[in-house]
N, C-alpha and C positions, 0 to 999 in steps of 0.2 A: 472592537468588532472588525476594524480594518486589519488589525494584526492577524485575526483568525482567518479572514479571507485571503490574506497574502500567504499564510502558511499552507492553506489548503490548495491554492492555485500553484504554489511552488511544488508541492508534493505531486500534484496531478501532472503538471506540464513537464517538469524536469525529472520525474520518476525517481525521487530521492526520499530518503527517510523511511522509517518503519511505522507501523500503525501505532505502536506504543509511544514513539517520539512525537508523532502528530497529536495523539490524544493528550500527552503531557503538556505540550505547548498550548493546545486549545483550552485545557482545564486551567492552566496558569492565567491565560487571558480572561477567562470567564470569572475566576476568583478575583482578579484585579478589578474587573468591571463591577462585581458585587461589592467590593470594598469602597467603590465610589458612591454607593448608596448612603454611606455614613456622611459624606460631604453634602449630599443633597438634603439629608435629614438635618444636619447642622445649619444649612442655609435657611431651611424652612422654620426652624426654631428661633434662630437669631433675628430673622427679618420679618417674623410674623407681626411683631408690634410695629407701631408707627415709626418713630425715630429711635433706633438703637445705637448706643454708643459702643463701637467696637474698637478695641485697641489694635495698634499696628502689628503687634506680635501675633494676635489671634488671626488676623487676615493673612499674615505671612505664613503661619503654620498651615492654614487652610489651603493656600496656594501651593505650598510645597507638597502637602498631602495629595492634592489633585494631580500635580505634575508627576509625582512619583508613581502613583497607582494608575493614572490615566495615560501616561506617555512613556515614562522611563522603563517600567517593567514590561509592558507589552512589546515595545520596540526592541528591547534587549533580548527578550525571548525569541522574537522573530528573527533578529539578526543572528543570534547563536544557532537557531534552527537552520537558517539558510547557509550558514558557513560550515557547520560541523556535521551535517547529516551526510551519510554515505549513500552511494548508489544502491537502489533497491534491487534485491535479487529477483530475477525473473523466474517464473514457473513454466516457462515454455519448454518445447521439446529439445532445446539445446542441452539441457542438463539431464534429460532422461536417457538412460542407456538403451541401446538397441536390444531387442529380445534375442537376436541371433547374429552370427557373423555372416557377412556376405561372402559367397563363394562364386567362382566363375561358373556360368551355366552354358552348356553347349546349345541347348534349345530350351524352349519353354517347358519346364517340368523335369528336364533331364539334368542331373547333377554330374559335374565332371568328377572323375575318380571314384564314383560310387558313394560319396559322402553326402549326407543331408546337410542342409544349411541351418537347421534348427538343432538346438542341443538335445541330447538323448535324455528324454524324460518320459516316463510312462504315465498313463492315466488318461481319463476322458478329456480333461481340460486341454492338454497339449494336442490331442487329435482334433479337438474342436477349433483350437487356434490355428492349426495348420489348414484346416478346411476354410476357415474364415479368411485367412491372409492370402491363400493361393487362389481362391475362387470368389473374389469380390465381384459382385454383379456390376455390369456396365463398364468395366475397365478393359479397354482394347479388345472387345469382342470375346471376353472370357465367358465360359458357360456359367449359368446361374446354378445348375445342379452341383452338389458337392462331390469332390474327388478327394478321398482320404489317402494321404501318403503315410505309410507306417514304416 
């Protein structure tokens, strides 16, 4: 469970790794924790009687089993996750292309050289976008009523 917490904190704080990588490391840690249930079952079966004679080989195998599934596998998964995950791609506006090219404007609404700053596309949606982008309410005293540029 410590390995799961470390993987999640590493992902959130360092912004590294994909969702699939995080899910794979968490599932590996959960499966290794479930495999430890066999060791608990063995302990309850062998020590349920009063004085049980347990061989050294059996105790050694049980300790190696617990060490492998309880420490080695979760810590190796966490170490490999922290070392080999790449920086997460951001979905911010840095990668989103601008809808139009910026041109020099002589005054608000006047375009230099008679060219519009938006690509020439026809249709209701482009007219609506022009109205929305140019007449956003509350921005530097712009009017709230729409002005359509065609």
